[in-house]
C-alpha beads as a LAMMPS data file, in Angstrom:
LAMMPS data file: protein, C-alpha beads

237 atoms
236 bonds

1 atom types
1 bond types

-500.0 500.0 xlo xhi
-500.0 500.0 ylo yhi
-500.0 500.0 zlo zhi

Masses

1 110.0

Atoms # bond

1 1 1 0.022 -0.220 -0.329
2 1 1 1.386 3.670 -0.587
3 1 1 2.128 6.022 2.244
4 1 1 0.245 9.007 2.157
5 1 1 3.704 10.298 2.688
6 1 1 5.702 8.811 -0.399
7 1 1 5.468 12.095 -2.190
8 1 1 8.173 12.154 -4.795
9 1 1 11.208 14.515 -3.796
10 1 1 11.373 16.920 -6.489
11 1 1 15.295 18.265 -7.550
12 1 1 15.936 21.242 -6.089
13 1 1 17.761 23.405 -8.674
14 1 1 16.724 21.954 -11.679
15 1 1 19.043 23.679 -14.912
16 1 1 15.665 24.718 -16.241
17 1 1 13.736 25.620 -13.543
18 1 1 13.484 29.414 -14.994
19 1 1 12.181 27.903 -18.050
20 1 1 9.266 26.052 -16.649
21 1 1 5.663 28.208 -15.933
22 1 1 6.483 29.673 -12.670
23 1 1 3.820 29.457 -9.570
24 1 1 3.562 30.931 -6.205
25 1 1 2.164 29.416 -2.544
26 1 1 -0.127 32.190 -1.457
27 1 1 0.375 32.641 2.265
28 1 1 -2.366 34.467 3.754
29 1 1 -1.637 35.791 7.898
30 1 1 -4.461 36.884 9.709
31 1 1 -3.356 41.107 10.656
32 1 1 -6.857 42.350 13.380
33 1 1 -5.704 45.556 13.874
34 1 1 -6.290 45.434 17.595
35 1 1 -4.530 41.698 17.762
36 1 1 -2.080 41.128 15.865
37 1 1 -0.304 37.618 16.522
38 1 1 3.382 37.693 17.860
39 1 1 6.582 37.706 15.184
40 1 1 7.378 34.553 16.472
41 1 1 4.027 32.715 16.416
42 1 1 3.816 34.247 13.347
43 1 1 6.874 32.859 12.047
44 1 1 6.131 28.822 13.241
45 1 1 2.953 29.057 12.109
46 1 1 3.450 29.976 8.499
47 1 1 6.008 27.247 8.623
48 1 1 4.052 24.521 9.802
49 1 1 0.837 26.115 7.035
50 1 1 3.097 24.875 4.570
51 1 1 4.068 21.486 5.873
52 1 1 0.392 20.536 6.179
53 1 1 0.020 21.301 2.838
54 1 1 2.368 19.622 1.631
55 1 1 1.032 16.604 3.926
56 1 1 -2.295 16.619 3.338
57 1 1 -3.861 13.481 0.611
58 1 1 -5.298 15.920 -1.603
59 1 1 -1.424 16.961 -2.448
60 1 1 0.231 13.481 -1.853
61 1 1 -2.688 11.162 -3.099
62 1 1 -2.263 9.609 -6.633
63 1 1 -5.709 11.411 -7.334
64 1 1 -4.951 14.269 -5.204
65 1 1 -6.480 17.928 -6.679
66 1 1 -3.411 19.706 -5.513
67 1 1 -1.211 17.356 -6.455
68 1 1 -0.879 18.191 -10.074
69 1 1 -0.525 21.953 -9.131
70 1 1 1.750 21.293 -6.290
71 1 1 4.407 19.090 -8.472
72 1 1 4.704 22.159 -11.077
73 1 1 4.911 24.486 -8.459
74 1 1 7.969 21.878 -7.470
75 1 1 9.422 21.848 -10.507
76 1 1 9.896 25.572 -10.996
77 1 1 10.637 28.406 -8.367
78 1 1 10.059 27.637 -5.252
79 1 1 8.430 31.052 -4.494
80 1 1 5.630 32.159 -1.657
81 1 1 4.213 35.343 -1.267
82 1 1 2.825 36.040 2.196
83 1 1 0.022 38.713 2.050
84 1 1 -2.006 39.708 4.574
85 1 1 -5.618 40.176 5.778
86 1 1 -8.446 40.875 8.102
87 1 1 -12.297 41.695 8.779
88 1 1 -14.126 40.763 5.563
89 1 1 -10.615 39.984 4.189
90 1 1 -10.216 37.268 5.592
91 1 1 -13.248 35.824 5.881
92 1 1 -13.130 36.213 2.415
93 1 1 -9.868 34.387 1.623
94 1 1 -11.027 31.503 4.210
95 1 1 -13.976 31.213 1.309
96 1 1 -11.400 30.040 -0.813
97 1 1 -10.009 26.099 -1.553
98 1 1 -6.911 25.994 1.141
99 1 1 -5.753 25.486 4.685
100 1 1 -5.810 27.307 8.008
101 1 1 -2.938 26.551 10.329
102 1 1 -4.107 28.350 14.017
103 1 1 -0.810 29.163 16.032
104 1 1 -0.768 30.697 19.940
105 1 1 -2.455 33.637 18.503
106 1 1 -1.165 33.749 14.579
107 1 1 -3.729 32.416 12.065
108 1 1 -1.974 31.251 8.253
109 1 1 -4.644 29.803 5.736
110 1 1 -2.640 28.619 2.614
111 1 1 -4.260 28.064 -0.442
112 1 1 -2.760 25.464 -2.976
113 1 1 -0.073 26.823 -5.813
114 1 1 -0.815 29.337 -8.634
115 1 1 0.575 30.725 -11.868
116 1 1 2.252 33.813 -10.643
117 1 1 0.287 35.813 -12.824
118 1 1 -2.977 34.246 -11.869
119 1 1 -4.325 35.474 -8.450
120 1 1 -8.360 35.620 -7.491
121 1 1 -9.213 38.054 -6.727
122 1 1 -10.003 38.093 -3.628
123 1 1 -5.943 37.858 -2.634
124 1 1 -4.618 40.148 -5.627
125 1 1 -6.398 42.914 -3.572
126 1 1 -4.337 41.972 0.096
127 1 1 -1.469 44.095 0.788
128 1 1 1.898 42.573 0.932
129 1 1 4.419 45.022 1.574
130 1 1 4.904 46.106 4.913
131 1 1 3.631 43.275 7.359
132 1 1 5.489 43.646 10.244
133 1 1 4.871 42.584 13.944
134 1 1 6.384 42.549 17.280
135 1 1 6.608 39.991 19.856
136 1 1 3.753 39.884 22.591
137 1 1 5.612 38.248 25.196
138 1 1 9.039 36.797 26.109
139 1 1 10.002 34.089 23.768
140 1 1 11.821 31.087 25.250
141 1 1 14.699 28.986 24.114
142 1 1 13.584 26.158 22.175
143 1 1 12.133 22.660 23.445
144 1 1 14.691 20.077 23.424
145 1 1 14.394 17.110 20.642
146 1 1 12.098 20.004 18.531
147 1 1 13.124 20.946 15.196
148 1 1 14.833 24.884 14.978
149 1 1 14.499 26.749 11.712
150 1 1 17.357 29.101 12.599
151 1 1 17.725 32.590 10.962
152 1 1 20.885 34.674 10.165
153 1 1 21.355 37.076 12.863
154 1 1 23.268 39.845 10.466
155 1 1 19.724 39.998 8.074
156 1 1 16.886 42.469 8.677
157 1 1 13.654 41.158 6.937
158 1 1 9.656 42.200 7.498
159 1 1 7.388 40.128 9.007
160 1 1 6.117 38.727 6.035
161 1 1 9.514 37.446 4.410
162 1 1 10.635 36.004 7.118
163 1 1 7.290 34.036 6.983
164 1 1 8.119 32.794 3.396
165 1 1 11.728 32.008 4.609
166 1 1 10.352 30.071 7.306
167 1 1 8.169 27.944 5.237
168 1 1 11.080 27.771 2.299
169 1 1 12.793 26.040 5.742
170 1 1 10.217 23.709 6.449
171 1 1 9.916 22.871 2.780
172 1 1 13.704 21.680 2.176
173 1 1 13.594 19.627 5.595
174 1 1 10.491 17.774 4.506
175 1 1 12.181 17.171 1.287
176 1 1 15.603 15.457 3.430
177 1 1 12.831 13.774 5.726
178 1 1 12.621 9.720 4.759
179 1 1 8.456 8.501 4.985
180 1 1 8.973 7.387 8.467
181 1 1 10.448 10.350 9.639
182 1 1 7.908 11.980 7.790
183 1 1 4.814 10.596 9.592
184 1 1 6.479 11.286 12.942
185 1 1 6.626 14.741 11.926
186 1 1 2.902 14.816 11.040
187 1 1 1.694 13.116 14.196
188 1 1 3.486 15.708 16.318
189 1 1 1.598 18.570 14.554
190 1 1 4.659 19.926 12.569
191 1 1 6.337 20.487 16.524
192 1 1 8.912 23.310 15.205
193 1 1 10.324 26.628 16.854
194 1 1 12.119 29.541 15.065
195 1 1 14.716 31.686 16.653
196 1 1 17.569 33.495 15.973
197 1 1 21.278 32.089 15.664
198 1 1 24.035 33.683 17.864
199 1 1 26.596 35.203 15.194
200 1 1 28.613 32.309 16.002
201 1 1 26.270 29.570 15.703
202 1 1 25.593 30.565 12.445
203 1 1 28.433 29.744 11.292
204 1 1 28.682 26.349 12.199
205 1 1 25.016 26.287 10.928
206 1 1 25.543 27.259 7.455
207 1 1 28.531 24.666 7.343
208 1 1 27.009 21.595 9.109
209 1 1 25.041 19.956 6.299
210 1 1 21.519 21.182 7.638
211 1 1 19.116 22.483 4.848
212 1 1 19.950 26.060 4.030
213 1 1 17.732 28.648 2.050
214 1 1 19.011 30.625 -0.397
215 1 1 16.845 33.602 -1.665
216 1 1 16.023 34.081 -4.954
217 1 1 16.871 37.921 -4.506
218 1 1 13.200 38.695 -5.134
219 1 1 12.115 41.146 -2.529
220 1 1 13.644 43.006 0.358
221 1 1 17.310 41.215 0.606
222 1 1 20.688 40.611 -1.827
223 1 1 20.523 37.045 -4.383
224 1 1 21.645 34.782 -3.146
225 1 1 21.490 35.358 0.763
226 1 1 21.486 32.926 3.187
227 1 1 18.508 33.917 5.205
228 1 1 17.447 30.305 7.704
229 1 1 18.705 27.081 8.719
230 1 1 16.308 23.727 9.278
231 1 1 17.934 21.918 11.678
232 1 1 15.396 19.180 12.479
233 1 1 17.285 16.341 14.719
234 1 1 16.520 13.124 11.903
235 1 1 19.190 15.242 9.371
236 1 1 21.604 16.125 12.030
237 1 1 25.009 14.167 11.094

Bonds

1 1 1 2
2 1 2 3
3 1 3 4
4 1 4 5
5 1 5 6
6 1 6 7
7 1 7 8
8 1 8 9
9 1 9 10
10 1 10 11
11 1 11 12
12 1 12 13
13 1 13 14
14 1 14 15
15 1 15 16
16 1 16 17
17 1 17 18
18 1 18 19
19 1 19 20
20 1 20 21
21 1 21 22
22 1 22 23
23 1 23 24
24 1 24 25
25 1 25 26
26 1 26 27
27 1 27 28
28 1 28 29
29 1 29 30
30 1 30 31
31 1 31 32
32 1 32 33
33 1 33 34
34 1 34 35
35 1 35 36
36 1 36 37
37 1 37 38
38 1 38 39
39 1 39 40
40 1 40 41
41 1 41 42
42 1 42 43
43 1 43 44
44 1 44 45
45 1 45 46
46 1 46 47
47 1 47 48
48 1 48 49
49 1 49 50
50 1 50 51
51 1 51 52
52 1 52 53
53 1 53 54
54 1 54 55
55 1 55 56
56 1 56 57
57 1 57 58
58 1 58 59
59 1 59 60
60 1 60 61
61 1 61 62
62 1 62 63
63 1 63 64
64 1 64 65
65 1 65 66
66 1 66 67
67 1 67 68
68 1 68 69
69 1 69 70
70 1 70 71
71 1 71 72
72 1 72 73
73 1 73 74
74 1 74 75
75 1 75 76
76 1 76 77
77 1 77 78
78 1 78 79
79 1 79 80
80 1 80 81
81 1 81 82
82 1 82 83
83 1 83 84
84 1 84 85
85 1 85 86
86 1 86 87
87 1 87 88
88 1 88 89
89 1 89 90
90 1 90 91
91 1 91 92
92 1 92 93
93 1 93 94
94 1 94 95
95 1 95 96
96 1 96 97
97 1 97 98
98 1 98 99
99 1 99 100
100 1 100 101
101 1 101 102
102 1 102 103
103 1 103 104
104 1 104 105
105 1 105 106
106 1 106 107
107 1 107 108
108 1 108 109
109 1 109 110
110 1 110 111
111 1 111 112
112 1 112 113
113 1 113 114
114 1 114 115
115 1 115 116
116 1 116 117
117 1 117 118
118 1 118 119
119 1 119 120
120 1 120 121
121 1 121 122
122 1 122 123
123 1 123 124
124 1 124 125
125 1 125 126
126 1 126 127
127 1 127 128
128 1 128 129
129 1 129 130
130 1 130 131
131 1 131 132
132 1 132 133
133 1 133 134
134 1 134 135
135 1 135 136
136 1 136 137
137 1 137 138
138 1 138 139
139 1 139 140
140 1 140 141
141 1 141 142
142 1 142 143
143 1 143 144
144 1 144 145
145 1 145 146
146 1 146 147
147 1 147 148
148 1 148 149
149 1 149 150
150 1 150 151
151 1 151 152
152 1 152 153
153 1 153 154
154 1 154 155
155 1 155 156
156 1 156 157
157 1 157 158
158 1 158 159
159 1 159 160
160 1 160 161
161 1 161 162
162 1 162 163
163 1 163 164
164 1 164 165
165 1 165 166
166 1 166 167
167 1 167 168
168 1 168 169
169 1 169 170
170 1 170 171
171 1 171 172
172 1 172 173
173 1 173 174
174 1 174 175
175 1 175 176
176 1 176 177
177 1 177 178
178 1 178 179
179 1 179 180
180 1 180 181
181 1 181 182
182 1 182 183
183 1 183 184
184 1 184 185
185 1 185 186
186 1 186 187
187 1 187 188
188 1 188 189
189 1 189 190
190 1 190 191
191 1 191 192
192 1 192 193
193 1 193 194
194 1 194 195
195 1 195 196
196 1 196 197
197 1 197 198
198 1 198 199
199 1 199 200
200 1 200 201
201 1 201 202
202 1 202 203
203 1 203 204
204 1 204 205
205 1 205 206
206 1 206 207
207 1 207 208
208 1 208 209
209 1 209 210
210 1 210 211
211 1 211 212
212 1 212 213
213 1 213 214
214 1 214 215
215 1 215 216
216 1 216 217
217 1 217 218
218 1 218 219
219 1 219 220
220 1 220 221
221 1 221 222
222 1 222 223
223 1 223 224
224 1 224 225
225 1 225 226
226 1 226 227
227 1 227 228
228 1 228 229
229 1 229 230
230 1 230 231
231 1 231 232
232 1 232 233
233 1 233 234
234 1 234 235
235 1 235 236
236 1 236 237
Protein backbone atom coordinates (compact mmCIF):
# COMPACT_ATOMS: atom_id res chain seq x y z
CA UNK A 1 0.00 0.00 0.00
CA UNK A 2 1.30 3.46 -0.84
CA UNK A 3 1.81 5.70 2.16
CA UNK A 4 0.31 9.21 2.06
CA UNK A 5 3.84 10.49 2.67
CA UNK A 6 5.41 8.78 -0.34
CA UNK A 7 5.33 11.91 -2.51
CA UNK A 8 8.40 12.10 -4.76
CA UNK A 9 11.18 14.41 -3.68
CA UNK A 10 11.77 16.99 -6.43
CA UNK A 11 15.13 18.07 -7.75
CA UNK A 12 15.84 21.24 -5.72
CA UNK A 13 17.70 22.97 -8.55
CA UNK A 14 16.80 21.82 -12.08
CA UNK A 15 18.85 23.61 -14.74
CA UNK A 16 15.79 24.74 -16.64
CA UNK A 17 13.86 25.88 -13.56
CA UNK A 18 13.45 29.45 -14.82
CA UNK A 19 12.17 28.27 -18.21
CA UNK A 20 9.28 26.31 -16.71
CA UNK A 21 5.83 27.79 -15.96
CA UNK A 22 6.12 29.75 -12.75
CA UNK A 23 3.78 29.22 -9.79
CA UNK A 24 3.54 30.80 -6.37
CA UNK A 25 2.29 29.45 -3.05
CA UNK A 26 0.01 32.07 -1.44
CA UNK A 27 -0.08 32.42 2.33
CA UNK A 28 -2.33 34.87 4.14
CA UNK A 29 -1.79 35.87 7.75
CA UNK A 30 -4.71 37.17 9.76
CA UNK A 31 -3.74 40.59 11.04
CA UNK A 32 -6.58 42.20 12.94
CA UNK A 33 -5.85 45.78 13.91
CA UNK A 34 -6.32 45.37 17.67
CA UNK A 35 -5.03 41.81 18.12
CA UNK A 36 -1.98 41.17 15.92
CA UNK A 37 -0.14 37.93 16.61
CA UNK A 38 3.38 37.80 17.98
CA UNK A 39 6.14 37.71 15.39
CA UNK A 40 7.70 34.37 16.36
CA UNK A 41 4.29 32.72 16.61
CA UNK A 42 3.46 33.93 13.09
CA UNK A 43 6.80 32.65 11.73
CA UNK A 44 6.26 29.22 13.27
CA UNK A 45 2.65 29.04 12.11
CA UNK A 46 3.63 29.92 8.55
CA UNK A 47 6.17 27.08 8.50
CA UNK A 48 3.63 24.62 9.87
CA UNK A 49 1.08 25.78 7.29
CA UNK A 50 3.46 24.91 4.44
CA UNK A 51 4.14 21.48 5.93
CA UNK A 52 0.43 20.85 6.49
CA UNK A 53 -0.25 21.52 2.82
CA UNK A 54 2.62 19.28 1.67
CA UNK A 55 1.29 16.40 3.79
CA UNK A 56 -2.36 16.84 2.81
CA UNK A 57 -3.94 13.91 0.89
CA UNK A 58 -5.02 16.38 -1.79
CA UNK A 59 -1.29 16.80 -2.51
CA UNK A 60 0.12 13.35 -1.69
CA UNK A 61 -2.67 11.19 -3.08
CA UNK A 62 -2.27 9.75 -6.59
CA UNK A 63 -5.45 11.52 -7.66
CA UNK A 64 -5.12 14.46 -5.29
CA UNK A 65 -6.86 17.55 -6.60
CA UNK A 66 -3.89 19.78 -5.70
CA UNK A 67 -1.13 17.34 -6.65
CA UNK A 68 -0.61 18.56 -10.21
CA UNK A 69 -0.32 22.20 -9.18
CA UNK A 70 2.09 21.40 -6.35
CA UNK A 71 4.24 19.35 -8.72
CA UNK A 72 4.33 22.20 -11.26
CA UNK A 73 5.25 24.65 -8.50
CA UNK A 74 8.05 22.42 -7.22
CA UNK A 75 9.43 22.00 -10.75
CA UNK A 76 9.97 25.74 -11.11
CA UNK A 77 11.29 28.27 -8.59
CA UNK A 78 9.79 27.68 -5.15
CA UNK A 79 8.05 31.00 -4.66
CA UNK A 80 5.95 31.87 -1.62
CA UNK A 81 4.18 35.18 -1.07
CA UNK A 82 2.69 36.22 2.26
CA UNK A 83 -0.18 38.72 2.29
CA UNK A 84 -2.19 40.05 5.21
CA UNK A 85 -5.93 40.25 5.77
CA UNK A 86 -8.40 41.37 8.42
CA UNK A 87 -12.13 41.34 8.92
CA UNK A 88 -14.08 40.75 5.72
CA UNK A 89 -10.87 40.26 3.76
CA UNK A 90 -9.96 37.31 5.96
CA UNK A 91 -13.46 35.82 5.74
CA UNK A 92 -13.42 36.02 1.94
CA UNK A 93 -9.96 34.47 1.81
CA UNK A 94 -11.19 31.58 3.94
CA UNK A 95 -13.91 30.84 1.38
CA UNK A 96 -11.27 29.88 -1.18
CA UNK A 97 -9.88 26.31 -1.22
CA UNK A 98 -7.02 26.07 1.22
CA UNK A 99 -6.03 25.20 4.79
CA UNK A 100 -5.98 27.36 7.92
CA UNK A 101 -3.33 26.61 10.55
CA UNK A 102 -3.46 28.21 13.99
CA UNK A 103 -0.67 28.96 16.44
CA UNK A 104 -0.95 30.41 19.91
CA UNK A 105 -2.25 33.68 18.47
CA UNK A 106 -1.52 33.52 14.76
CA UNK A 107 -3.76 32.21 12.00
CA UNK A 108 -2.27 31.53 8.58
CA UNK A 109 -4.19 30.24 5.57
CA UNK A 110 -2.23 28.47 2.84
CA UNK A 111 -3.61 27.89 -0.64
CA UNK A 112 -2.62 25.46 -3.38
CA UNK A 113 -0.11 27.01 -5.81
CA UNK A 114 -1.37 29.37 -8.49
CA UNK A 115 0.24 30.72 -11.67
CA UNK A 116 2.45 33.70 -10.94
CA UNK A 117 0.06 36.02 -12.78
CA UNK A 118 -3.13 34.16 -11.82
CA UNK A 119 -4.01 35.48 -8.37
CA UNK A 120 -7.71 35.21 -7.41
CA UNK A 121 -9.22 38.64 -6.93
CA UNK A 122 -9.88 37.92 -3.24
CA UNK A 123 -6.13 37.51 -2.71
CA UNK A 124 -4.75 39.90 -5.32
CA UNK A 125 -6.18 42.90 -3.48
CA UNK A 126 -4.50 42.02 -0.18
CA UNK A 127 -1.44 43.95 0.93
CA UNK A 128 1.94 42.21 0.73
CA UNK A 129 4.49 44.90 1.58
CA UNK A 130 5.21 46.19 5.04
CA UNK A 131 3.86 43.23 6.98
CA UNK A 132 5.67 43.45 10.28
CA UNK A 133 4.95 42.26 13.78
CA UNK A 134 6.28 42.65 17.29
CA UNK A 135 6.60 39.99 19.94
CA UNK A 136 3.64 39.86 22.33
CA UNK A 137 5.56 38.09 25.08
CA UNK A 138 8.93 36.54 25.93
CA UNK A 139 10.40 34.03 23.49
CA UNK A 140 11.87 31.14 25.45
CA UNK A 141 14.59 28.77 24.33
CA UNK A 142 13.37 26.04 22.00
CA UNK A 143 12.38 22.76 23.64
CA UNK A 144 14.94 19.99 23.43
CA UNK A 145 14.39 17.66 20.49
CA UNK A 146 12.14 20.03 18.58
CA UNK A 147 13.19 21.00 15.03
CA UNK A 148 14.47 24.58 14.97
CA UNK A 149 14.46 26.94 12.02
CA UNK A 150 17.43 29.21 12.71
CA UNK A 151 17.33 32.75 11.30
CA UNK A 152 20.43 34.52 10.05
CA UNK A 153 21.30 37.07 12.78
CA UNK A 154 22.84 39.47 10.27
CA UNK A 155 19.75 39.98 8.09
CA UNK A 156 16.80 42.28 8.68
CA UNK A 157 13.56 41.17 7.02
CA UNK A 158 9.92 42.12 7.48
CA UNK A 159 7.71 39.57 9.22
CA UNK A 160 6.01 38.76 5.93
CA UNK A 161 9.31 38.09 4.17
CA UNK A 162 10.56 36.02 7.10
CA UNK A 163 7.35 33.97 7.14
CA UNK A 164 8.03 32.99 3.54
CA UNK A 165 11.62 32.08 4.46
CA UNK A 166 10.62 29.86 7.39
CA UNK A 167 8.15 28.16 5.06
CA UNK A 168 11.00 27.52 2.61
CA UNK A 169 13.19 26.07 5.35
CA UNK A 170 10.47 23.74 6.60
CA UNK A 171 9.90 22.53 3.04
CA UNK A 172 13.59 21.81 2.47
CA UNK A 173 13.66 19.76 5.68
CA UNK A 174 10.54 17.87 4.57
CA UNK A 175 12.18 16.91 1.29
CA UNK A 176 15.21 15.51 3.13
CA UNK A 177 13.22 13.30 5.51
CA UNK A 178 12.27 9.73 4.77
CA UNK A 179 8.73 8.39 4.92
CA UNK A 180 8.83 7.34 8.57
CA UNK A 181 10.38 10.65 9.66
CA UNK A 182 7.74 12.63 7.78
CA UNK A 183 4.97 10.60 9.40
CA UNK A 184 6.43 11.15 12.87
CA UNK A 185 6.69 14.91 12.30
CA UNK A 186 3.13 15.10 11.00
CA UNK A 187 1.84 13.17 14.00
CA UNK A 188 3.46 15.76 16.29
CA UNK A 189 1.43 18.50 14.59
CA UNK A 190 4.64 19.61 12.89
CA UNK A 191 6.18 20.75 16.14
CA UNK A 192 8.94 23.28 15.47
CA UNK A 193 10.49 26.48 16.72
CA UNK A 194 11.86 29.57 15.01
CA UNK A 195 14.75 31.30 16.71
CA UNK A 196 17.55 33.69 15.71
CA UNK A 197 21.00 32.12 15.83
CA UNK A 198 23.93 33.80 17.48
CA UNK A 199 26.57 34.95 14.99
CA UNK A 200 28.95 32.24 16.21
CA UNK A 201 26.36 29.47 15.98
CA UNK A 202 25.24 30.65 12.53
CA UNK A 203 28.66 29.92 11.03
CA UNK A 204 28.50 26.33 12.23
CA UNK A 205 24.90 25.88 11.12
CA UNK A 206 25.63 27.07 7.59
CA UNK A 207 28.56 24.68 7.28
CA UNK A 208 26.84 21.74 8.96
CA UNK A 209 25.15 20.16 5.95
CA UNK A 210 21.62 21.01 7.11
CA UNK A 211 18.99 22.42 4.71
CA UNK A 212 19.83 26.05 3.99
CA UNK A 213 17.57 28.63 2.37
CA UNK A 214 19.33 30.93 -0.10
CA UNK A 215 16.97 33.61 -1.27
CA UNK A 216 16.49 34.48 -4.94
CA UNK A 217 16.57 38.17 -4.05
CA UNK A 218 13.26 39.24 -5.57
CA UNK A 219 12.41 41.39 -2.53
CA UNK A 220 14.14 43.01 0.46
CA UNK A 221 17.49 41.22 0.43
CA UNK A 222 20.34 40.53 -1.99
CA UNK A 223 20.22 37.46 -4.27
CA UNK A 224 21.91 34.43 -2.76
CA UNK A 225 21.50 35.61 0.84
CA UNK A 226 21.43 32.75 3.32
CA UNK A 227 18.34 33.28 5.45
CA UNK A 228 17.34 30.17 7.43
CA UNK A 229 18.86 26.83 8.41
CA UNK A 230 16.44 23.96 9.12
CA UNK A 231 17.89 22.07 12.09
CA UNK A 232 15.74 18.94 12.26
CA UNK A 233 17.16 16.32 14.68
CA UNK A 234 16.73 13.57 12.09
CA UNK A 235 19.00 15.44 9.68
CA UNK A 236 21.95 16.04 11.96
CA UNK A 237 25.12 14.23 10.99
